[in-house]
C-alpha positions in Angstrom: 145.4 93.9 121.0 148.0 92.8 118.6 146.3 90.0 117.0 142.7 90.8 117.8 142.0 92.9 114.6 142.7 92.4 111.0 143.4 96.1 110.4 146.9 96.8 109.4 148.5 100.2 109.8 150.5 101.6 107.1 153.7 103.5 108.3 155.4 105.4 105.3 159.0 106.3 105.7 159.6 107.6 102.3 160.5 111.1 103.6 163.0 109.5 106.1 164.4 106.2 105.2 163.5 106.6 101.6 165.4 109.9 101.4 168.5 108.2 102.8 169.1 106.6 99.3 172.2 108.4 98.1 171.1 111.1 95.8 167.4 111.0 96.8 167.4 114.0 98.9 164.2 116.1 98.2 163.5 119.7 98.5 161.4 121.3 101.2 158.5 122.0 98.9 158.7 118.4 97.5 158.6 116.9 101.0 155.4 118.9 101.9 153.8 117.9 98.6 154.5 114.2 99.1 153.4 114.3 102.7 150.1 115.8 101.7 149.7 113.1 99.0 150.4 110.5 101.6 147.9 111.9 103.9 145.3 112.1 101.2 145.8 108.5 100.2 145.2 107.3 103.8 148.6 106.5 105.2 148.2 106.0 108.9 151.7 107.2 110.0 154.0 109.4 108.1 157.7 109.3 109.3 158.5 112.9 108.1 162.1 113.0 108.9 165.0 113.0 111.3 164.7 116.4 113.1 168.1 116.4 114.7 169.8 115.9 111.3 169.5 119.5 110.1 167.5 122.6 110.4 166.0 121.6 106.9 164.8 118.3 108.2 163.5 119.9 111.5 161.7 122.5 109.5 160.1 119.9 107.1 158.9 117.7 110.0 157.5 120.7 111.8 155.6 122.1 108.8 154.3 118.6 107.9 153.0 118.2 111.4 151.1 121.5 111.2 149.6 120.8 107.8 148.7 117.1 108.3 144.8 116.5 108.5 144.5 112.7 109.2 147.8 110.9 109.6 150.0 110.6 112.7 153.2 112.5 112.2 156.4 110.8 113.4 160.0 111.9 113.7 163.0 109.7 114.2 165.3 110.1 117.1 168.4 108.2 118.4 168.5 106.9 122.0 169.7 110.2 123.6 167.8 113.1 125.3 169.0 115.7 122.7 167.5 113.8 119.7 164.3 113.1 121.5 163.7 116.7 122.6 164.3 118.0 119.1 162.0 115.4 117.7 159.2 116.2 120.2 159.7 120.0 119.4 159.3 119.1 115.6 156.1 117.0 116.0 154.4 119.0 118.7 151.9 120.8 116.5 150.7 117.6 114.9 147.1 116.5 115.8 148.6 113.1 116.4 152.3 113.3 117.2 154.7 110.3 117.5 158.3 109.9 118.6 160.2 106.9 117.1 163.4 106.3 119.0 165.9 103.4 118.3 169.2 101.9 119.1 171.2 99.0 117.7 170.8 95.9 119.8 172.7 93.1 117.9 176.2 92.3 119.0 177.7 94.2 115.9 175.5 97.3 116.7 176.1 97.2 120.5 179.9 97.6 119.7 179.4 100.9 118.0 178.5 102.9 121.2 180.6 100.5 123.1 177.8 99.7 125.7 177.4 96.5 127.7 174.0 94.7 127.6 173.1 96.2 131.0 174.2 99.7 130.1 172.2 99.5 126.8 169.1 98.2 128.7 169.5 101.1 131.1 169.6 103.5 128.2 166.6 102.1 126.6 164.6 102.4 129.9 165.7 106.1 130.2 165.2 107.3 126.7 161.8 105.5 126.1 160.5 106.9 129.4 161.7 110.4 128.5 160.0 110.3 125.1 156.8 109.0 126.7 156.8 112.0 129.1 156.8 114.2 126.0 154.1 112.5 123.8 151.5 109.8 124.4 152.6 107.8 121.2 156.1 106.4 121.3 157.5 103.8 118.9 160.7 102.0 119.8 163.0 100.0 117.5 165.8 97.6 118.3 167.9 98.2 115.2 169.2 94.9 113.6 166.6 93.0 115.6 166.7 90.0 113.4 170.4 89.4 114.3 169.9 90.1 118.0 170.2 87.3 120.6 166.8 86.0 121.3 166.9 86.4 125.1 168.3 89.8 124.9 165.8 90.9 122.3 162.9 89.8 124.5 164.6 91.5 127.6 164.9 94.9 125.9 161.5 94.8 124.4 160.0 94.2 127.8 161.9 97.1 129.0 160.6 99.4 126.3 157.1 98.3 126.9 157.3 98.9 130.6 158.9 102.4 129.9 155.8 103.3 127.9 156.4 102.5 124.3 153.0 101.9 122.4 154.5 100.4 119.3 157.4 97.9 119.2 159.0 97.9 115.7 161.0 94.8 114.6 163.6 96.0 112.0 165.3 93.6 109.6 167.9 96.4 109.0 170.1 94.6 106.6 167.5 92.5 104.8 168.8 89.2 106.2 165.8 87.3 107.4 163.5 85.1 105.3 159.6 85.0 105.4 159.3 81.9 107.7 161.7 83.5 110.1 159.9 86.8 110.0 156.5 85.4 110.7 158.0 83.1 113.5 159.8 86.0 115.2 156.9 88.2 115.6 154.7 85.4 116.7 157.3 84.2 119.4 157.8 87.7 120.6 154.0 88.2 121.1 153.7 84.9 122.9 156.8 85.4 125.0 157.3 89.1 126.0 155.2 90.3 129.0 152.9 93.1 128.0 153.1 92.3 124.3 149.4 92.2 124.0 149.2 95.8 125.1 151.2 97.2 122.2 151.2 97.1 118.4 154.0 95.2 116.8 155.4 96.5 113.5 157.7 95.2 110.8 160.4 97.1 109.0 162.1 95.1 106.3 164.9 95.9 103.7 165.2 94.3 100.4 168.8 93.2 100.2 167.9 89.7 99.2 164.7 90.7 97.4 162.4 89.4 100.2 161.2 92.9 101.9 157.5 92.4 100.7 157.3 88.7 101.5 158.9 89.2 104.9 156.5 92.1 105.7 153.4 90.1 104.7 154.7 87.1 106.7 155.2 89.3 109.7 151.6 90.3 109.5 150.6 86.7 109.5 152.7 86.3 112.6 150.8 89.0 114.3 152.4 92.4 113.2 149.7 95.0 112.7 151.9 97.8 111.3 154.0 97.7 108.1 156.8 100.2 107.6 157.3 100.9 103.8 158.2 103.4 101.2 156.7 104.5 97.9 158.4 102.6 95.0 160.4 100.7 97.6 162.8 103.7 97.9 165.4 103.3 100.6 169.0 102.5 101.4 171.0 99.9 99.4 168.4 97.7 97.6 165.5 99.8 99.3 162.6 99.1 101.7 159.3 97.2 101.5 157.3 98.8 98.8 154.0 100.4 100.0 152.3 99.7 96.7 153.3 96.0 96.8 152.1 95.2 100.3 148.9 97.2 100.0 147.9 95.6 96.7 149.0 92.1 97.8 146.6 92.5 100.8 143.9 93.7 98.6 144.1 91.2 95.7 144.8 88.1 97.9 142.5 89.0 100.7 141.2 85.3 100.4 144.3 84.0 102.0 145.4 87.2 103.9 142.2 88.5 105.5 143.8 91.9 106.4 142.8 95.4 105.5 144.5 98.8 105.2 143.1 102.4 105.0 144.9 103.1 101.8 143.0 104.6 98.8 144.7 102.5 96.1 143.5 104.6 93.2 146.1 107.3 94.3 149.1 105.0 94.1 150.3 105.8 90.5 150.2 109.6 91.0 152.3 109.4 94.3 154.6 106.8 92.7 155.3 109.2 89.8 155.8 112.2 92.1 158.2 110.3 94.4 160.2 109.1 91.3 160.4 112.6 90.0 161.3 114.3 93.3 163.9 111.6 94.1 165.3 111.2 90.6 165.0 107.4 91.0 163.2 106.2 88.0 160.7 103.2 88.5 162.1 100.2 86.6 159.7 99.1 83.8 159.0 95.7 85.2 158.4 96.9 88.8 155.4 95.3 90.4 152.2 97.5 90.5 153.8 100.8 89.3 156.2 99.8 86.5 155.5 101.0 83.0 155.0 97.4 81.9 153.0 96.2 84.9 149.8 96.3 82.8 151.4 95.9 79.4 150.9 92.8 77.2 153.0 92.1 74.1 152.7 88.3 73.7 150.2 87.4 71.1 148.6 84.9 73.3 148.2 87.4 76.2 147.0 90.1 73.9 144.3 87.7 72.5 143.3 86.7 76.0 143.1 90.3 77.1 140.8 91.3 74.3 138.3 88.4 75.2 138.5 88.8 79.0 140.9 91.2 81.0 141.0 88.9 83.9 142.8 86.2 81.6 146.2 87.8 82.4 145.3 90.7 84.9 144.8 90.0 88.5 143.9 93.6 89.3 142.6 96.4 87.0 144.8 99.4 86.0 142.1 101.7 87.4 142.6 100.0 90.9 146.0 101.8 91.2 144.9 105.0 89.5 146.2 104.2 86.1 144.1 105.7 83.3 142.4 103.0 81.1 143.0 105.0 77.9 145.9 107.2 76.6 144.2 109.5 74.1 146.8 111.9 72.8 146.6 115.7 72.8 147.8 117.8 69.9 149.0 121.4 69.1 145.4 122.5 68.8 144.3 121.3 72.3 143.6 124.1 74.7 144.2 124.8 78.4 141.0 123.2 79.5 141.8 119.9 77.7 145.3 120.0 79.3 143.9 120.6 82.8 141.4 117.8 82.3 144.2 115.4 81.2 146.4 116.5 84.2 143.4 115.9 86.5 142.9 112.4 85.0 146.6 111.6 85.6 146.4 112.8 89.3 147.9 116.2 89.0 145.8 119.1 90.5 147.8 122.3 89.4 147.2 125.8 90.3 146.6 128.4 87.4 150.2 129.6 87.3 151.4 126.0 87.2 149.0 125.2 84.4 150.1 128.2 82.3 153.9 127.1 82.8 153.0 123.5 81.7 150.8 124.7 78.9 153.6 126.8 77.4 155.9 123.9 77.4 153.1 121.6 76.2 152.7 123.9 73.1 156.4 123.8 72.4 156.4 120.0 72.5 153.2 119.7 70.4 154.9 121.7 67.7 157.8 119.1 67.7 155.7 115.9 68.2 152.9 114.7 66.2 151.0 113.4 69.2 151.5 114.1 72.9 150.7 111.1 75.1 149.9 110.7 78.7 153.6 109.8 79.6 154.5 113.0 77.8 152.1 115.0 80.0 153.6 113.4 83.1 157.0 114.3 82.1 156.1 117.9 81.5 154.3 118.1 85.0 157.2 116.6 86.7 159.9 118.5 85.0 158.2 121.7 85.9 159.1 121.2 89.6 162.2 123.4 90.2 164.5 123.1 93.1 164.4 125.7 95.9 167.5 127.3 94.4 167.2 128.2 90.8 170.3 130.2 90.4 171.3 128.6 87.1 169.2 127.9 84.0 169.9 126.9 80.4 169.1 129.7 78.0 170.8 128.5 74.8 172.6 125.5 73.7 174.2 124.5 70.3 176.2 121.5 69.7 178.5 120.6 66.7 178.9 116.9 66.1 181.1 115.1 63.6 182.7 111.8 62.9 186.0 113.1 64.5 186.3 114.0 68.1 186.2 116.2 70.0 182.8 117.6 69.9 181.8 121.2 70.9 179.0 122.9 72.8 178.2 126.5 72.7 176.2 127.2 75.9 174.6 130.3 77.5 173.7 129.9 81.1 171.8 132.4 83.1 173.6 132.5 86.5 172.0 134.8 89.1 170.2 136.7 86.4 173.3 137.3 84.3 173.8 135.5 80.8 177.3 133.9 80.5 178.4 132.1 77.3 181.2 129.5 76.8 182.1 127.1 74.2 183.7 123.9 75.3 185.0 120.7 73.8 184.5 117.1 74.9 184.2 113.4 74.2 180.9 113.6 72.6 178.1 116.4 72.8 177.0 115.6 76.4 180.5 115.6 77.7 181.1 119.0 75.9 177.9 120.4 77.3 178.9 119.3 80.8 182.3 120.9 80.4 180.7 124.1 79.3 178.5 124.2 82.4 181.6 123.6 84.7 183.6 126.3 82.9 180.7 128.9 83.5 180.0 127.7 87.0 183.0 126.1 88.4 182.4 123.3 91.1 184.0 120.2 92.5 181.2 117.8 92.1 181.8 114.4 90.5 179.4 112.9 88.1 178.0 109.5 89.7 175.3 108.8 87.3 174.0 109.8 83.8 170.9 107.9 82.6 168.6 108.4 79.6 165.0 107.0 79.4 162.7 107.5 76.4 159.3 108.6 77.7 157.3 107.2 74.7 158.0 105.5 71.4 159.3 107.0 68.2 162.1 109.2 67.1 160.3 112.3 68.3 159.9 110.8 71.9 160.9 112.9 74.8 164.0 111.8 76.7 164.1 112.0 80.5 167.7 112.4 81.7 168.8 111.8 85.2 172.1 113.1 86.5 173.6 112.4 90.0 176.4 114.5 91.4 178.5 114.0 94.5 180.5 116.7 96.4 182.1 116.3 99.9 179.7 113.5 100.8 176.7 115.4 99.5 174.9 113.5 96.7 172.1 115.2 94.7 170.0 114.2 91.7 168.6 116.4 88.8 166.1 115.3 86.1 164.7 116.9 83.0 162.8 116.0 79.8 163.1 117.2 76.3 162.8 115.9 72.7 166.4 116.8 72.3 168.5 114.5 74.4 171.4 116.9 74.8 169.2 119.7 75.9 167.6 117.5 78.5 171.0 116.4 79.7 172.1 120.1 80.1 168.9 120.9 82.0 169.3 117.9 84.2 172.9 118.7 85.0 172.0 122.2 85.8 169.1 121.0 88.0 171.5 118.8 89.9 173.9 121.8 90.4 171.0 123.9 91.7 170.1 121.2 94.2 173.9 121.1 95.2 173.6 124.7 96.1 170.6 124.1 98.2 172.5 121.5 100.1 175.5 123.8 100.5 173.3 126.5 101.9 171.5 124.3 104.3 174.4 122.3 105.7 177.3 124.8 105.4 180.0 124.1 102.8 182.1 122.1 105.1 179.4 120.3 106.9 178.4 116.7 105.8 174.8 116.6 106.5 174.8 112.9 105.6 176.8 112.1 108.7 173.6 112.2 110.6 171.9 109.6 108.4 171.6 106.8 110.8 169.6 104.0 109.9 167.2 101.3 111.2 
């Protein structure tokens, strides 16, 4: 069964492992939207969350399970009955529910619960059996498998298969392995473990050494028929295998890797942008497949070759991943119909009220810019997504800058419907603005990241600002765009504070939700 087909299942864990990136926490509505996009693009399995982690996670997994039309909906559970029962409850309304349970099997991870090899083997048997009694589709993972002793790894995989696991996932939890090892490990397990031919072997790779995509593809050549991945390679530390990379590698190099997926690749760019916006993790310009420069050519030789034949320097077409071939600008005289058409071309299907909101901001932007390009429209669409809590908003901001410090910011914030004004000083206009926000709405969050990206070229370009805050172990990210960098900074900071309030409400002020964030 494992090696008889060339069909590779895509298991997306953006909403679970991807969200474990510090600061990448998404709102409930953002999770639902991303899950819907994943379902539409043909992802086979969506790991929607970790139901035991919080009420918010449970609610998200449960609602995604009810809404999904095509994909298997999976929840993560540690190797105990409480986690597994909670997971089963969350996915029970899915047309195709799955429980994914795991335990660390390497010597380092066995020491954490202080279990002997025999005790851990018994726990694996009990928990996988329990999960299989609740659902027909059970995935089991030996966390840190690539650093687990060979004999013991074979032993516990056999136990999991006999207990009813239908998928055996082999995680390279710390990104330690190399492609040749990845292929050999899967191949040897399939050849050695009794019952291996009756289950699907999966690969779950992290990118600590920059080899996640290579390791995942090598595992497929070794016999794995499920790849665990995330949009944009989002994930803990250096991230996970990037969905767009493995899918396009299998498509472009089908000559040497004769495997197929069910992914509609033309939807890749849209979901990449949406995940970047929701997580606050911008895609690096030279990122494979979805980076801004992935299809850009500046060298004279490259440009000349592209003009004569696009295949000279492009191994895939921009349209293959959903990137518009042209970038015709809109202007201040463009109407709502033109804007809606442009949004549709860019992969955004917006409701009438959303269109009206974007249109108002588009007109404001068009009055300040000569031309509004595709990237500007994307920034408008993304910055319109507000957090579930919107208690704070920027109403007015004026900064006074000079050659001598300190600078000052006169700010009016609307807080719970009431306008509050404060003037603050700081080391520069952005620092002064942030000080004004903190004076109006005191909080103990620490600024972890402040980042500015120009959306397009020119002095009238929009700036997208990302702000990351940390408070008592809770990490949140806010993002906003504006032609005025200081205004964008204020909006991003306030967006992060709003997200912080959501986290407080969900977890309780003294509860560290992240303490549940185990990993595989």
